[in-house]
Backbone bond lengths (Angstrom), bond angles and torsions (degrees), N, CA, C in turn:
res aa  C-N    CA-C-N  psi(-1)  N-CA   C-N-CA  omega(-1)  CA-C   N-CA-C  phi
1 M - - - 1.463 - - 1.521 109.67 -
2 T 1.329 117.03 129.13 1.455 120.94 176.85 1.524 109.75 -80.28
3 V 1.322 116.04 166.86 1.462 119.74 176.54 1.528 109.55 -61.02
4 T 1.332 116.34 -41.49 1.455 120.59 178.84 1.527 111.02 -58.23
5 E 1.322 116.96 -43.98 1.468 120.86 179.26 1.526 111.25 -65.14
6 A 1.316 116.68 -38.89 1.465 120.26 179.24 1.517 110.55 -65.36
7 V 1.337 117.28 -43.06 1.466 121.05 179.33 1.524 110.33 -65.03
8 A 1.336 116.45 -43.50 1.461 120.59 -176.65 1.523 112.46 -68.67
9 S 1.330 117.60 -31.88 1.468 120.46 -175.64 1.523 113.19 -94.40
10 R 1.346 116.95 -11.38 1.460 119.32 177.95 1.513 109.89 -73.92
11 R 1.307 116.44 134.53 1.455 122.45 173.19 1.516 107.98 -153.92
12 S 1.319 116.65 165.10 1.455 119.86 175.90 1.523 107.93 -76.73
13 V 1.314 116.05 106.29 1.462 122.10 -177.10 1.529 108.81 -85.12
14 R 1.335 115.64 130.87 1.466 120.14 -175.98 1.527 112.87 -120.53
15 Q 1.320 116.13 19.21 1.461 120.71 168.54 1.519 107.46 -157.25
16 F 1.328 114.74 116.79 1.460 121.58 -176.98 1.525 110.66 -110.00
17 T 1.331 115.57 160.12 1.465 120.06 170.02 1.526 107.43 -83.63
18 N 1.322 116.46 171.63 1.473 119.87 179.12 1.525 112.26 -91.74
19 R 1.303 116.88 13.13 1.475 120.74 178.03 1.525 109.62 -62.04
20 P 1.332 118.46 126.06 1.468 120.32 -178.14 1.524 112.17 -69.67
21 V 1.314 115.05 158.12 1.465 122.03 177.92 1.519 108.37 -111.47
22 E 1.307 116.85 127.76 1.469 120.78 -177.62 1.531 111.06 -73.46
23 R 1.321 114.71 138.86 1.465 119.13 178.54 1.529 111.05 -59.46
24 A 1.324 117.60 -36.46 1.463 120.85 -178.41 1.524 111.39 -60.81
25 V 1.334 116.61 -35.33 1.455 120.75 179.01 1.530 110.02 -68.46
26 L 1.317 116.95 -44.45 1.460 121.04 178.98 1.522 111.46 -64.39
27 E 1.310 116.62 -40.57 1.466 119.52 177.97 1.524 110.62 -63.55
28 R 1.332 116.75 -38.66 1.462 120.45 178.97 1.528 110.14 -63.63
29 V 1.316 116.51 -43.61 1.463 121.13 178.63 1.523 111.08 -63.15
30 L 1.329 116.87 -49.37 1.457 120.74 -175.83 1.529 112.31 -70.22
31 E 1.314 116.26 -29.57 1.470 119.67 174.57 1.525 110.15 -63.80
32 K 1.323 116.74 -45.31 1.477 120.55 178.93 1.523 111.17 -66.63
33 A 1.335 116.12 -36.55 1.467 120.56 -176.52 1.524 112.44 -68.00
34 R 1.328 117.82 -12.62 1.468 120.01 176.02 1.517 111.44 -59.65
35 N 1.336 116.93 -19.54 1.466 121.35 -179.74 1.527 112.93 -84.52
36 A 1.335 117.75 3.53 1.460 119.95 176.79 1.533 109.64 -59.76
37 P 1.332 118.08 145.40 1.465 120.33 -178.08 1.521 112.51 -73.73
38 S 1.321 115.13 151.89 1.463 121.14 171.75 1.520 108.02 -155.35
39 G 1.331 115.90 142.54 1.456 120.34 -178.57 1.518 112.20 -57.82
40 G 1.324 116.61 124.78 1.457 120.67 179.68 1.517 113.77 66.58
41 N 1.343 115.92 14.03 1.467 121.07 -178.58 1.534 112.27 59.84
42 V 1.340 116.03 31.88 1.470 121.18 -178.34 1.532 111.30 -67.15
43 Q 1.349 116.82 -35.15 1.472 121.48 -179.10 1.541 110.56 50.76
44 P 1.328 117.74 65.31 1.467 120.69 -171.00 1.518 115.28 -77.69
45 W 1.316 118.41 -3.94 1.462 120.98 -175.32 1.524 113.10 -78.70
46 N 1.309 114.37 144.46 1.462 123.35 169.70 1.519 106.65 -134.58
47 A 1.317 117.70 149.74 1.466 119.23 -178.11 1.523 111.55 -147.59
48 I 1.319 114.39 153.34 1.463 123.22 172.51 1.518 106.70 -126.67
49 V 1.316 117.68 129.75 1.461 122.97 -177.33 1.530 109.18 -112.24
50 L 1.325 116.45 124.40 1.465 121.40 -176.85 1.529 111.47 -119.68
51 T 1.323 115.23 145.86 1.455 122.31 170.13 1.531 107.63 -152.03
52 G 1.324 116.87 176.40 1.464 120.77 174.95 1.518 113.86 58.77
53 E 1.327 115.62 -139.82 1.457 121.54 -175.38 1.529 113.55 -62.30
54 P 1.353 119.54 -41.80 1.466 118.39 177.50 1.530 112.58 -58.82
55 L 1.329 117.03 -39.60 1.458 119.62 178.60 1.528 110.66 -70.01
56 A 1.319 116.45 -37.91 1.472 120.17 178.57 1.527 110.71 -62.00
57 R 1.331 117.32 -41.26 1.463 120.93 178.82 1.527 110.67 -63.70
58 L 1.324 115.72 -44.38 1.462 119.79 -179.91 1.528 110.54 -64.74
59 T 1.323 116.60 -40.22 1.465 120.81 178.32 1.520 110.72 -59.32
60 G 1.318 116.79 -45.40 1.456 120.66 177.70 1.514 111.88 -61.24
61 A 1.324 116.74 -40.81 1.465 121.19 -178.24 1.525 111.35 -67.05
62 I 1.336 117.44 -43.28 1.466 119.21 -177.44 1.524 110.82 -73.02
63 L 1.328 118.30 -31.72 1.462 120.60 176.59 1.536 110.38 -63.86
64 T 1.323 116.53 -41.12 1.461 121.01 177.41 1.520 110.81 -66.12
65 K 1.319 116.15 -44.35 1.465 121.13 -179.82 1.524 111.10 -63.04
66 A 1.328 116.67 -45.51 1.461 120.83 -178.11 1.527 111.39 -66.61
67 A 1.328 116.84 -32.58 1.463 120.37 178.82 1.524 111.12 -67.96
68 S 1.333 116.61 -35.78 1.469 120.39 -177.95 1.526 112.61 -85.14
69 E 1.321 117.19 -27.66 1.465 122.19 179.11 1.522 109.28 -135.11
70 P 1.322 117.90 72.57 1.464 122.05 -171.88 1.527 115.10 -62.71
71 Q 1.322 117.32 -22.18 1.466 119.75 -179.93 1.525 112.81 -87.50
72 G 1.341 115.81 -1.47 1.449 119.71 -179.03 1.512 112.26 94.95
73 S 1.329 116.82 164.86 1.458 122.89 176.06 1.516 108.33 -161.71
74 G 1.308 117.08 150.16 1.457 119.89 179.79 1.509 113.22 70.89
75 F 1.354 116.38 33.50 1.459 120.76 175.61 1.531 109.46 -56.96
76 E 1.314 116.84 137.52 1.469 119.04 175.90 1.529 111.94 -109.85
77 Y 1.340 116.96 -12.51 1.460 120.87 174.42 1.528 107.76 -161.23
78 D 1.333 116.78 161.05 1.455 121.80 177.14 1.524 108.92 -82.74
79 I 1.332 116.47 125.32 1.464 119.37 179.29 1.521 110.77 -65.88
80 Y 1.342 116.85 -39.81 1.459 121.67 174.94 1.517 108.37 -120.84
81 P 1.332 117.67 144.69 1.463 119.56 179.83 1.519 111.59 -69.67
82 T 1.320 115.79 149.66 1.455 120.71 175.02 1.529 109.06 -64.50
83 G 1.323 116.29 133.70 1.461 119.06 178.05 1.511 114.49 84.59
84 L 1.326 117.59 18.75 1.458 120.01 176.37 1.521 108.89 -55.92
85 E 1.332 117.84 127.79 1.452 120.52 -173.80 1.524 111.52 -150.12
86 G 1.323 115.41 -176.57 1.458 120.96 176.97 1.509 113.01 60.50
87 R 1.321 115.84 -143.61 1.466 119.40 -177.14 1.527 111.85 -65.99
88 Y 1.321 118.27 -25.83 1.458 120.78 179.84 1.532 110.99 -64.86
89 E 1.323 115.51 -47.58 1.453 119.74 177.85 1.527 110.59 -69.52
90 A 1.325 116.71 -36.17 1.465 120.29 178.88 1.523 110.79 -62.88
91 Q 1.331 116.94 -39.65 1.465 121.09 179.30 1.522 110.82 -66.48
92 R 1.323 115.90 -40.67 1.462 119.89 179.49 1.527 110.36 -62.79
93 R 1.319 116.01 -44.51 1.455 120.02 -179.51 1.533 111.49 -67.85
94 A 1.317 115.84 -37.09 1.466 119.81 -176.84 1.521 111.91 -63.77
95 V 1.333 117.12 -43.11 1.467 118.61 -178.72 1.523 110.57 -71.42
96 G 1.342 117.14 -34.16 1.458 119.66 176.06 1.515 111.41 -64.08
97 H 1.330 116.34 -42.66 1.457 120.97 178.58 1.526 110.70 -61.94
98 A 1.347 116.65 -45.57 1.464 120.71 -179.32 1.522 111.38 -63.13
99 M 1.337 116.78 -39.27 1.461 120.53 -179.45 1.530 111.03 -65.26
100 F 1.329 116.86 -50.42 1.465 119.72 -178.69 1.527 111.58 -65.41
101 E 1.315 116.13 -37.01 1.468 119.96 179.04 1.522 110.81 -63.91
102 S 1.338 117.26 -34.65 1.466 120.60 -177.68 1.522 112.54 -64.33
103 V 1.338 116.79 -24.67 1.468 120.57 178.87 1.524 111.60 -109.48
104 G 1.336 115.84 15.74 1.451 120.75 173.37 1.505 115.77 72.64
105 L 1.338 117.05 29.71 1.461 120.03 -179.58 1.523 109.57 -103.12
106 A 1.340 115.51 112.51 1.452 120.52 179.44 1.522 110.94 -72.08
107 R 1.327 115.64 160.81 1.464 120.74 179.58 1.521 111.91 -58.08
108 E 1.344 115.54 -33.10 1.465 119.65 -177.62 1.532 112.82 -76.61
109 D 1.319 116.48 -15.10 1.468 120.70 -176.28 1.527 109.81 -84.50
110 K 1.310 116.13 72.85 1.464 120.58 -175.86 1.528 111.67 -65.43
111 A 1.330 116.69 -38.30 1.464 119.58 -179.97 1.527 110.43 -63.89
112 G 1.328 115.74 -42.51 1.457 119.68 179.35 1.516 112.08 -64.44
113 R 1.323 116.61 -38.91 1.465 120.70 179.69 1.534 110.89 -68.52
114 I 1.315 116.18 -39.28 1.466 119.40 177.47 1.526 110.32 -64.19
115 A 1.333 116.43 -40.57 1.469 120.52 178.90 1.520 110.93 -64.12
116 Q 1.337 116.37 -38.53 1.461 119.88 178.25 1.529 110.44 -65.07
117 M 1.321 117.18 -44.79 1.456 120.56 179.75 1.520 111.35 -64.30
118 A 1.342 116.75 -31.83 1.460 120.75 -179.69 1.519 112.16 -65.90
119 Q 1.321 117.19 -16.40 1.461 119.69 178.11 1.528 112.28 -67.68
120 N 1.340 115.76 -13.90 1.470 118.75 172.14 1.520 110.54 -55.62
121 W 1.356 116.45 -38.67 1.460 120.13 -173.67 1.528 112.60 -71.50
122 T 1.322 117.72 -17.64 1.468 120.51 174.73 1.521 110.09 -103.21
123 S 1.322 115.83 16.11 1.467 122.99 177.50 1.525 112.12 58.32
124 F 1.334 116.58 26.02 1.461 122.12 -178.83 1.524 111.95 56.09
125 G 1.322 115.31 28.21 1.463 120.26 179.39 1.517 114.53 84.55
126 A 1.331 118.30 2.36 1.464 121.03 179.81 1.527 110.37 -69.19
127 P 1.322 118.33 145.21 1.460 120.92 -178.80 1.525 114.67 -84.04
128 V 1.333 117.12 -5.67 1.473 120.54 -176.12 1.521 109.55 -135.47
129 Q 1.328 115.72 141.28 1.454 122.31 171.55 1.520 108.87 -126.21
130 L 1.339 115.22 136.31 1.461 121.58 174.15 1.522 107.11 -115.85
131 F 1.330 116.53 120.89 1.459 121.55 -179.87 1.530 109.27 -108.89
132 T 1.328 115.49 132.64 1.458 121.65 -174.57 1.529 110.86 -114.53
133 Y 1.320 116.07 141.22 1.464 121.27 178.26 1.522 109.40 -150.78
134 T 1.332 116.47 166.14 1.454 120.89 -179.60 1.523 109.93 -149.08
135 A 1.325 116.30 171.34 1.465 120.74 178.33 1.529 110.07 -66.46
136 K 1.326 116.65 142.05 1.467 121.43 -175.80 1.528 113.16 -60.75
137 Y 1.328 118.27 -30.03 1.460 119.02 -176.11 1.531 113.14 -79.92
138 M 1.337 117.83 -3.85 1.459 120.16 177.94 1.529 109.68 -66.55
139 G 1.342 115.82 145.12 1.458 120.99 -177.59 1.522 112.94 -107.53
140 P 1.346 117.31 -173.64 1.463 121.41 -178.79 1.527 115.16 -51.09
141 P 1.351 119.92 -39.77 1.459 117.75 178.73 1.531 112.67 -61.29
142 Q 1.329 116.74 -38.56 1.465 119.55 179.85 1.537 111.56 -72.01
143 W 1.337 116.91 -32.33 1.470 119.44 174.85 1.528 109.38 -65.34
144 S 1.335 115.53 -37.32 1.470 119.60 174.98 1.525 110.28 -61.87
145 D 1.329 116.17 -39.59 1.463 120.41 177.57 1.528 111.20 -61.52
146 M 1.345 116.42 -40.41 1.466 119.50 178.00 1.522 110.53 -61.84
147 G 1.339 115.60 -39.76 1.457 119.60 178.02 1.520 111.90 -62.83
148 M 1.336 116.20 -40.55 1.474 118.92 178.43 1.522 110.90 -65.67
149 W 1.329 116.29 -37.29 1.466 119.12 177.53 1.522 110.72 -64.99
150 L 1.324 117.05 -45.00 1.458 120.49 -179.73 1.533 111.14 -63.29
151 Q 1.331 117.28 -40.53 1.456 119.57 177.39 1.527 110.58 -63.34
152 T 1.321 116.79 -40.10 1.457 120.39 176.92 1.520 110.55 -60.79
153 V 1.338 116.27 -44.44 1.471 120.59 177.36 1.525 110.43 -59.74
154 M 1.328 117.14 -45.70 1.463 120.56 -177.11 1.528 112.14 -62.94
155 L 1.322 117.32 -39.45 1.467 119.80 179.47 1.525 111.37 -70.98
156 L 1.326 116.62 -37.12 1.470 119.51 176.61 1.530 111.08 -67.89
157 L 1.334 116.99 -33.22 1.466 119.99 174.38 1.526 110.32 -61.48
158 R 1.338 117.06 -40.88 1.461 119.84 178.14 1.530 110.88 -62.33
159 E 1.328 115.99 -38.63 1.467 119.77 178.09 1.526 111.04 -58.70
160 E 1.322 115.71 -31.15 1.466 121.21 179.92 1.530 112.36 -88.66
161 G 1.340 116.93 2.40 1.462 120.24 -178.59 1.509 113.87 84.08
162 L 1.320 116.61 10.74 1.460 122.35 -179.02 1.529 111.26 -99.34
163 D 1.329 115.24 166.31 1.449 121.53 178.80 1.521 110.05 -130.50
164 S 1.332 115.21 171.74 1.454 119.47 -176.00 1.520 110.67 -153.89
165 C 1.314 114.47 167.65 1.471 121.36 172.56 1.520 107.98 -146.24
166 P 1.333 118.11 103.69 1.466 119.49 175.84 1.514 109.10 -67.14
167 Q 1.333 117.13 136.40 1.468 121.78 -170.95 1.526 111.60 -132.64
168 E 1.311 115.79 91.26 1.461 119.01 176.13 1.519 112.05 -71.18
169 I 1.331 116.92 -15.02 1.472 121.04 -178.12 1.526 111.98 -56.85
170 W 1.345 117.34 -28.27 1.474 120.20 178.80 1.522 111.22 -60.51
171 A 1.332 117.13 -24.83 1.466 120.44 -178.54 1.525 112.05 -69.03
172 R 1.336 117.34 -11.48 1.466 119.32 174.87 1.528 110.55 -64.12
173 Y 1.323 116.29 -18.06 1.472 121.81 177.67 1.531 108.91 -125.60
174 G 1.327 115.76 44.93 1.460 121.11 -173.67 1.513 114.76 -54.46
175 E 1.326 117.22 -50.18 1.467 120.47 -178.96 1.528 110.84 -63.66
176 F 1.318 116.36 -41.14 1.463 121.48 178.41 1.524 110.28 -62.31
177 M 1.329 116.78 -42.94 1.464 120.68 -178.99 1.522 111.09 -64.23
178 K 1.322 116.44 -39.16 1.473 118.64 178.23 1.519 110.84 -62.53
179 A 1.318 116.29 -40.55 1.471 119.83 178.81 1.519 110.57 -65.05
180 Q 1.312 117.21 -40.51 1.460 121.20 -179.62 1.528 112.02 -66.81
181 L 1.325 116.14 -34.88 1.464 121.03 -174.34 1.526 113.38 -95.80
182 G 1.323 117.12 -3.23 1.458 119.79 -179.93 1.516 113.44 74.03
183 I 1.334 116.15 30.89 1.469 121.41 178.66 1.527 108.42 -94.06
184 D 1.321 117.46 127.10 1.465 119.93 -175.42 1.531 111.37 -74.37
185 D 1.331 115.35 170.04 1.463 120.88 -173.39 1.519 113.01 -77.52
186 E 1.314 117.54 -0.13 1.464 120.72 174.41 1.523 110.78 -80.47
187 H 1.321 116.28 -5.28 1.462 121.39 -178.06 1.518 111.08 -119.12
188 I 1.321 116.09 160.62 1.448 122.76 176.95 1.520 109.21 -118.72
189 F 1.315 115.73 134.25 1.455 121.38 -179.92 1.528 109.26 -77.03
190 F 1.324 117.66 135.91 1.463 121.04 -178.69 1.521 112.39 -103.36
191 C 1.339 117.74 -67.56 1.459 119.23 -174.76 1.522 111.53 -162.20
192 G 1.319 114.43 170.42 1.457 121.36 170.55 1.521 108.79 -106.24
193 M 1.321 116.53 168.56 1.461 120.38 173.44 1.525 108.58 -151.21
194 A 1.341 115.46 111.16 1.454 120.57 177.23 1.520 109.58 -71.40
195 I 1.328 116.23 138.41 1.469 121.73 -177.68 1.521 109.74 -133.22
196 G 1.310 116.59 133.14 1.460 120.68 177.64 1.512 110.48 175.28
197 Y 1.328 116.43 -156.03 1.461 122.69 179.63 1.523 108.78 -108.35
198 R 1.326 116.52 127.11 1.461 119.92 -175.78 1.529 112.48 -67.00
199 D 1.312 115.02 147.98 1.455 121.88 169.79 1.527 105.57 -84.21
200 A 1.326 116.28 100.55 1.459 120.83 -172.90 1.529 112.59 -65.70
201 A 1.322 117.21 -21.29 1.465 120.53 -178.16 1.521 112.95 -85.40
202 A 1.317 117.66 -9.97 1.465 120.78 -176.68 1.526 110.90 -76.92
203 P 1.328 118.49 123.78 1.471 121.50 -179.58 1.524 113.30 -56.69
204 I 1.337 116.63 -31.34 1.461 119.46 -178.55 1.523 112.32 -67.33
205 N 1.328 116.73 -12.89 1.466 120.73 178.64 1.522 112.99 -100.30
206 S 1.335 117.43 8.54 1.472 118.11 -176.28 1.524 114.31 -134.73
207 F 1.335 118.79 -0.16 1.466 118.11 179.76 1.524 110.18 -67.77
208 P 1.343 117.49 145.67 1.469 120.41 179.21 1.528 111.18 -65.70
209 V 1.307 116.35 131.51 1.468 121.15 177.92 1.527 107.99 -95.54
210 P 1.318 118.29 116.14 1.472 120.07 -177.40 1.520 112.11 -66.32
211 R 1.314 115.37 134.01 1.470 121.13 177.81 1.522 109.36 -123.70
212 V 1.316 116.02 146.12 1.459 121.63 -179.93 1.528 109.31 -73.47
213 P 1.340 118.50 137.04 1.464 120.59 176.49 1.525 111.40 -57.07
214 L 1.318 115.92 145.28 1.462 120.63 -176.71 1.521 112.34 -54.63
215 G 1.344 116.44 -39.16 1.463 120.77 -177.11 1.513 113.43 -63.82
216 E 1.340 117.77 -18.55 1.463 120.14 179.23 1.522 113.43 -86.66
217 T 1.325 116.63 -12.27 1.470 119.05 -176.09 1.529 113.39 -122.22
218 V 1.320 117.43 -18.04 1.478 120.54 -175.70 1.519 110.22 -129.96
219 A 1.335 116.47 134.52 1.452 122.15 175.56 1.529 108.93 -114.77
220 F 1.315 116.66 135.79 1.467 122.15 177.20 1.526 108.71 -108.10
221 E 1.328 116.05 135.18 1.462 120.83 178.31 1.519 109.65 -134.33
222 G 1.310 116.56 143.95 1.462 121.30 176.08 1.506 114.64 79.92
223 F 1.327 118.78 14.15 1.466 121.40 179.32 1.517 109.55 -102.28
């Protein structure tokens, strides 16, 4: 698989098969991902990878927590900035509309949409979860570094025939997640990432994801 093929075929998968993922494959991916760039070679990312019984326990805990506090608690950062507007907000709404439409959920079906979003807590059926965190004093450049590392991991997963879904929604319970994972208060929880093999027949894994035309985001000068 070329890099181009990995980029083109990577998407946020929201329905996985129950096929297990071998630890050796994950170690191979994460070993290669150590070469991801970071400013000053700080490498600010830390991760915990769960499967089997540990993941099942965490799934049960977050389902209980989300049921009692559905709006979240212990937020450590805003997933979206206050005042998101213009094309940024339009893009966010467009992908949400396409996702819900792919599974036949109308805008008025609030219960159905909530149930679909709740599938985040079961990792969309994926057998592996990767949770990422960093030191609290890290700033925006280091958060950017974490994003580059995660993207590197996701592309290497595609090379192995695997899929993923990065999930910032877990940060709605950031403090709770740190307690569950044994992460001390000197660190901040970032996100989860479901890992497994996509269910290719699931409509939610094949709807077109709208992308902004290149001319709207990039300007070329001097060419």
